[in-house]
N, C-alpha and C positions, 0 to 999 in steps of 0.2 A: 343879228344878235339883239335879244331883248334886254341884256343887261350890259351896260358899258363898262367893262372890267377895268378899263384905264382910269376912268373917273373914280370908280368904286375903290381902286387900289390907293388912291391918294387919301381917301376917306378912311381906309383900314389903317393906313400908315399913321395918320393923326391920332387915331383911337389907340394904337400901340404906344405912341409917345405918352398919351395922357395917363395910360395904365401904368407905364413905367414910372412916371413922375409921382404916382400916388402909392406905389409899393412900399416905400418906406414908412409912410403914414398908416398903411394898412398893418404893416409887421407890429407897429407900435400899439395898435388898437387890439391886435391878437394878444399881445403880451399883457396889456391890461386886463382884458377879458379872462385870461388864464389865472391871472393873480387874483382877481375877484371871484372866480369860481372855485378857487382852492381856499380861499378864506372869506366866505361871504358875510361873515360878521365884522370883518375889517377892524380886526383889533379891539373889538367892543363897541364900536361906533353904531353898529347894528344889533339888536337883540333878536333872538328867535321869534318872540311874537311880532315884531316889526316886520321881519322878512316874510312871515306867513301872512300878515295883513297885506303886504305889498304884493305878494303872489296872487292873492285873491282879486286884486284890482284888475287882473288879465282875464278873468272870468266873467261871463255875462251877470248882470250888466256893467259894462267896462268904463272906466275912467280914464283909460288910456288908449292911444290910438293904434295898438297893435295887439296881437294875439301872443300870450305868454304860456309857457308850459307850466302845468301844475307840479307842485314840489312832490320829489319822491317820499314815499311814507316813511322812510328810514333816514331821512337827511339829517336829522338831528344828532344820530348816532354815528352815520357814515359819511356825511357831507354831501357836496353836490359833485365832487370831482372823483366819483368811484371810477375804479378801472379794474373790472372784475375779470379775472382769467377764465379761460373756457375749461369745463371739466372734460374728461376723456369721452370720446363718442363710443357707443356700443358698435361691436363688429357687424351685428345682425340688426337690421332695421329696414323699414319701408318708407320711400319718400314719393310724395305725390305733389305734383304742380299743375295748375291750370292757368290758362290765358285764353285771350280772345282777340278778334280782329273784325273788320267789318267792311261792308260796301254801304257806303253812305247813301242818304237820301240824296236823289239829284232832281232838283225842280225843272231841269231842262231835259230830264232823260225820258225815254218812252214810256214809263210806267212809274206809278207813285209806290214805291217799296224800297226795302232795305235787306240787308242780309247780315246776320251776326254768325260768326264762325268761332266755335269753341273747341280749343285743342287742349290735351293734356298729356302727362307722362307719369308712369308709374314704375318705379325700380325698386326691386328687393335686392338687398345685399346680405352676403353671409353664405351659409352652406348650400343654399338653394337660390342662386341668383336667377333673376328673371327681370324682364322688361316689356311693359305694355304702354303702347301709344295709341291715342284715339283723336278722332276730329268729328265734329258734327256741326253742319252748317244748318241754319235756321233762317227761312225766308218769310218776311212779314209784309203783307199787302192788303189784308182785309181792313175795312173800315174801322172795326173795333180793335185792330192791332196797331193802326196809325194813329189812334186818339185815346187818351185816358178819360174815362168818364167819372163823374163824382158820385155815380150810382142813381142819381135822381134824374138824369137827363138834363139837368139845368146848364151844367157847365162841361164842356169837353176841352182837354188841353191837347194839342197836336204834338206827336213826337218831333222835336226838332234835333239839331245836331248835339245840343248839350244833353238832352235827355237820352239821346241813342246811346252816348258814352256811358250813362248811368245805367242803362238797361244791360249793356254789355258787362258792366262790373257785376251786377246782380247775377247775370247768368253764369259768370265765372265762378262766383261763389256757390251758387247752387250745384253746378257740375262737380265741384270740388267736394262738396257734402255728400253727394250721391256716391262718388268714388270711395269716400272714406267709410260710407255705410257698409260697403261691400268687403272691406278689408278683413283678413283673418285675425283672429284673437291671439294675444300672446306675444307679438312682436312689437317693439317700439315703433312709433310712425310719425312722420312729419308731414304737415300739410302746409302748402305755400301758395299764395297768389301773388302777382305781380302789381306794384302801385299801392295806392292809400286805401284804407278802410273807411275813411271820412268821405261821405257823399257831399262834397263841397257845394256842387251844383245846386243842391237842395237847402243849403244853409242861408240864413239870414238873420240879421240881429233882431227884427221884429216880423213875425209871420205875416202881419198884415202888409208889411212892406216887400215882402218875398215875391219873387218872379212866378213862383209856381204855388197851387194851393194845397191845402191839407189831403186833397184826394190822391195828389201826385206823390206826396210822402207816403201815404199808406200803401199804394202799389209797390213802391220801390224801396222803400225803407221797412215798414212794419211787416208787410206781406212778402217782401223780397229779401234784402239783405239780412235783416234781423232774424227772419225765419230760418235762413241758411245758417246763421251763427248758432241759432238754437239747436239745429240738427248737429253741427259740428260739435257743440258742447256736450250733448248728450251720447255721443259715440263712446267716448272713452272718458272715464271721471276719476281714475286713480293710476297715475297721474292724470291730469287733464291733458287733453290732446294738444301736442306743441303745434300750434297753428299760428301763422303771422303772414302779413303782407310785407313783401321785401321791396324797398325802394332804392334803387342805385343812383349815386349822384344826388343826393337828396338836396332841396334847396330852402328847407324850413329853416325859420329863424327864432323858434319858439323859446328855446334854452337861452339864447343869446338876448332876446326881448326880456326875459326874467332878469337877467343881470342889468338891463338897463334900469329897471325899477330899483334893484338893490343899490345900483350906483347913484340914483337920483338923491342930490342934497337938500331937495326942498321938502320941508317938514309938512307943508300944506298939500302934498301930493294926494294923500288919502281922501280929502275932503273937497279939494278943487279940481283935481284931474289935470292931465297933461296939457289939455287944450288952453286952459286958462293960464297956467304957469309959463309954458313955453311955445305955445301955439303959433305965436308971431315971430319966433326966433329962425324958424326954418331949419333945413338939414345943415348940420355942422355948426349950428349955433348952440345947440342944446348940451348940457354937461354930460348926458348919457352918450353922445355920439362920440365921446373919447374912447369909449368901451365898445360900442356897438355898431356905428354907423357902416353899413354895407356889408357886415359880416353875416355869414350864415352858420348854423349849428355844426357843420362839418369842419369849418375852419377851427372852431374851438376844440372838437373832440381830436383832430389831428395831432393836437399839441398835447392831449391828454392819454390817448389809448395806444399802447403798443399791439402790434400785429396779434389778433386772436382774442383781445380784451373787448368787454362791452361796457357801456355807461350804466349809470343808475336808470331805473325805470321812471319816466316822467309820465304825467297825466295830459291828453288833449283837453283843453278847455274850449273848443270851437262850439259854437252856438247849437248846432244840430246834434253834436254828441252830448252836450250837457242835458239838452231838453229831451231828446228822444231814444238815445242808445241803451239807457237803463243798465242792467247788468252787463251789457256788452260795451260799456264805456271804453274808449280807446285808450290804450297805453302805448309808450314808444321808448326804444333805447336807440343807441348808436353802437355799432360794431365794426371794428377795424377788420376788414376781411384780408388785409394784406396790401392790396393795390388802391383800396379806396375805403372811406367811411361810409358805411351802408346804414340805412334806417329800417329798423323791425317795427311795424305796428301791430299790436295784438289786443284781442279783447281782455278786460280786466280778469276774467277767469283764468287765463293763462299766466298773466303776470303776478296774480296773487298765489299761484301754487308754485313752490320753490322747485319741486321736482321737474315740473313741466317747463319752468323758465330755464333750468340748467339743461334740460334735454333739447330745448330749442336752440339754445346758445351753442351747443356742442355739435347737433346736426346741421345747422346752417353753415357753420364753419367748414364741416366735414363736405358739404354739398359744393361751397364756394371752392374749396381745394380741388374737387373732382371737376369742377367746371372752369378751373383756371380764373377765378376771381368772380364768378357769378354763379348762383345755384344751378346745377346741372340740370334737375328736373324742370325748372323755369326756362333754361334755354331750349330744352327740347320741347316743351309745351308751346314755346313760342313758334317754333319751327312747324308744328303741327297746326297752329292756329293762324299764321300769317296768311294775309291776302295780299298778293302782289298787284302792282299796276296791270300786268297782262291779265291777271285773274279777273280784275275788275272790267277791262275790255271784253274779255270773253263772255263774262256774265250779261253785260248789257247787249251784246250781239246776241247772246242766246235768248234774251228777253224779247228783242225785236223779231227773231225769227219765229218764236212761238206765238207771237201776236199775229204776224203775217199769216202763218199756216191757219189760223182760225178766222182770217179775213177781218181782223180788228185793225183800225186805222192805227198806224204807229204814231204815237205823240211826239213830244219834244218841242223845243223852241227854236226859232230862227237863229238865236245865239248859237245853239249847240250845232245847228247845220252849218253856220258860218266857220265854226272851227274845224270842220272836216273838209269843206270845200273853200279854198281860198279865192278870192276875187282877182288877185294879181300873182 
């Protein structure tokens, strides 16, 4: 047995004791956060101008040590604790979802290659119901496919595990845009991806400090994701296409981090920043920890949103979104789908179109009802895209057989051989 479960069980028990002991403190922090989000002005202690100045500290260049959400455009009129009920969903509509999976690069494998499998589902509801699924595997092995060139031949960046995930995200968005382009006119349509719209792998505070160069951003962002979003935006303009990326069990703390700043009692925060004021205090020693320590946004919105309701729409202030996304700036809201709080990320052109936002709200809820808590078209897209462990083994066997038939020596490492042939 590789894992000693008896020893692990004792550690799990200690972890459970620790979590139980901290549960009351967590409950108090949630209550404090709920009080603050319902009354961010704190009885006049904070002014509108002060809160807007504090929120700006969470955008690049930051004076705080965490990413905060950008304020909703209507927060002065409607507050931060908005709980918006869903409008009714139309009886007839089309829903499309796309997802992807992959066979990773294996440096111990017989060949230097990888596979990205894109799957999708399209369902039409109403008087003429219909459903279409698809799956399309893509094998990458040529040198120009395994490396990203800067165009001048001076710098090449090999595709690693992180960039492979980004490439899959981009291909999912392109596949969705292609399917939307073929939709019939006249019916409402919902387009969904799984996961985030922010290419966090390419993000960095200063590009010169980033892991990847501008040529990587150009390939995956400007020519990749943003080009796909351009296509989605131009498909339907009145209203804008209800398009979003759906995140189940989100772990983002951006709205909670915004409350950190609002709760900060230090008047010098705007000029000095958190590092100088509280940097030596550590976790649990800062005043804002009484509101936000170890909380996530979903903890907050579980106390604000009834089933079917969504939050206000906040803005992502991540470096890469602010510097590169332009008209596709990412907006997000939280939605109570019944069994969990989900996060919807969408381009600004969806969030700024009231009719599109309402339709997105209604149709995502309808899809979650049909999928018993998770959008049905994304469930089915995942089933089309998923690559199982057995699929991966079969793929590498196929590669070995193909190489052997052509008289090509099968590569691989001694480590890979040792896993197949045990010495004892």
